[in-house]
N, C-alpha and C positions, 0 to 999 in steps of 0.2 A: 113675389120675391125677386129682387133684382140680382142677376148673376154677376159675379165678380169677373173682371177682365181676364184673370188668370184661368178661370174655368172655361170661358169662351175660347181662349187660346188652345187649351188642352183638347176641348171637344173638336175644334177645327183640325188640330193635328192628328187626332185619332181617325177622323173621317178621311183625311188625306192619306194616311198610311194604309187604311183599309182599301181605298180606291187604287192606290199604287200596287198593293199586293194582288188585288183582283185582276189588274191589267198586266201583271208580269207573266211572261210566257212560262208555263210549267214544264219541267222535264219529267217525262213519264218514267215509271220503273223500267219499262221496256228499253227506253233510250239509255238509261244508266247501265243496265245489264249488257246491252249491245256494245256500249263504249268499253266496259270492262273486258268483254270478250275480245274486242278488237285489240285492246292493249295486250291481252294475254297472247293472242295470235302473233302480234308483232314480236313479243319476247321469244315466243317459240321459234319464229322464223329466224331471228338473229342467232339464237342458240344453235339451230340446225344448220345454218349457213357455215358455222364454225365446225361443227361435228362432222360435216360431210366434205370439208376441205381436205386436200391431201395431207396437210400437216397433222391432222388427226386420223384420217381414214387409213393412211399407210400402216399404222400400227394396230389396226383392227381388221386384219384379213380373214377371209372365210376359208382360205385354202392352206393356212398355217405357214404361208410364205410372206415375210415382211416385204413391203413395197417401198420404193424410193422415187423421189422426184415428183414434179407436178403431173407427170404422165403415169405415175404409180406403176412403174415397171418393177418386175421381181428383183429382190435384193441381189446384188452381185455376190459371187463366190459360193452360190448354192446354199445360202443360209435358209434355215427353216426354224420352226418353233422350238423343237426339242421337247423334253419332258417337263421342263419347268418354265417355259416361255422365254428362256434366255439362250436359245440356240443349243449347240452341242458342246461336249466337254472340250474338244480341241479348238472349237471356233465359237466360244461363248460371246454373247453380245458385248460384254464389258471388256473383252480383249481389245476392241477398237473404240467402243463408245464409253467414254469416261464421264465424269460428273459434270462436265461443261464442254462447250464446243471447242474443237481444236481448229484454231484459225490458220494453222500452217498446212494441215492436211485437208481441211474442209470436212472432217468427220464430225457429225453432230453429237452432242452429248448433254446429258442431264442426269440428276440423281435417279437411281434405280431404273436405268434404261432397260426396257424389255417390251415384248409384245403384250398387248392386252390379252387376258385369258381367252381361251377358245369360246367360252360362253358369251363373251362380249364381241363376237365377230359381227361386224356391221357391213362389211363389203358386200355389195349387191342388193342391199335392203333399201326399201323406201324410207323416207324420213319418218313416217308414222311407225314403221316396223322398228326402226332404230329407237324411237322414243319408247315404244312398248318394251323393248329389251332393257332400256335404261331404267325403267321403273320396276321391272320384274326382279324381285330379290333372288330368284333362281338363276338369273343371267347378269346381275349387276354386282356380284361380289357380296351379296347379302347386305347391301347398304340401305339404310333408311333414307328418307328424303333429306333430312338434315345432313347425313353423311355424304350423300351425293352432291349437295351444294358445296360442302367443304372440299370434297375431292375435285370438283370441277373448277373451283375458284381459288384453291390454295395449293394444290399439288404441283410441285416443281416440274414434273414431267409434262403435265397438262399445259402449264403456263409456258413451257419451252416453245410452244407453237408461235409465240410472239417474239421470241429471241432465237430463231432457228439457225443463225450463223450463215456461213457462206458455203457454196459448192467448192469442189476442188479447183475449179478454174477461177475462183475469186468472186464469182457472181453471188449476189445476195439471194438467199432462198425467199420465196414469196411468203407473205404473211396471210393469215386468215382475213376474209373480207370485212370483219367486224373488229373494232379495237378491243384490246384486253379489258378495259374498264367497262365498255358497253356490253361485252359478253358476260362479264361477272354480274352486272346489273340485270341483264336479261335472264340469266339462270336464277338469280335470287327472286326476281319478280314472278317468273313462271311457276316456280315451286310454291311461292307464297300465295299465288292465286289458284292453287289446287293441282298444278301440273296436268292441265287438261290438254289432251291431244286433239287438235282441231279435226272436225269431221271432214271427210272428203267431199 
């Protein structure tokens, strides 16, 4: 029986496709997992670069004393945590820190300005220890992963870090080393990939 040209063409095409597939470099499962792990580590590193920057760390002290400046010196005027993380009755945080930056005095401000709760003290901890506290409901305000993502990417006080205003001398406060959008993306990706803390 004589084969029709169309059948010959199809047969040659199938053989060609099989040959091309056989000679295409295959990506192993190990390589895929390794790449995903590297991406997750990159997201973790970006996130931690922000969380360990003074704009964040100054409000997460381990000694109940808020810090100021890039050198994280103790807050002027003897300020301390107080009973509700807002200082003392006569020197409440909101006495000076309003809902937005004061460009005349240089006093920073954002909605619900306060120290992070004592359970969220990060000062002096390693990046891995901070991540562990972040994920532990007993030290993160009883937040789920979804609630943590929302807090870290939507809370006005957290996002203040990228709009920190000026010092009293008129100089701009330094920004975190990662852009706001890249930070948000890193947080979302890290949690979406299981919030894995890289091994040492």
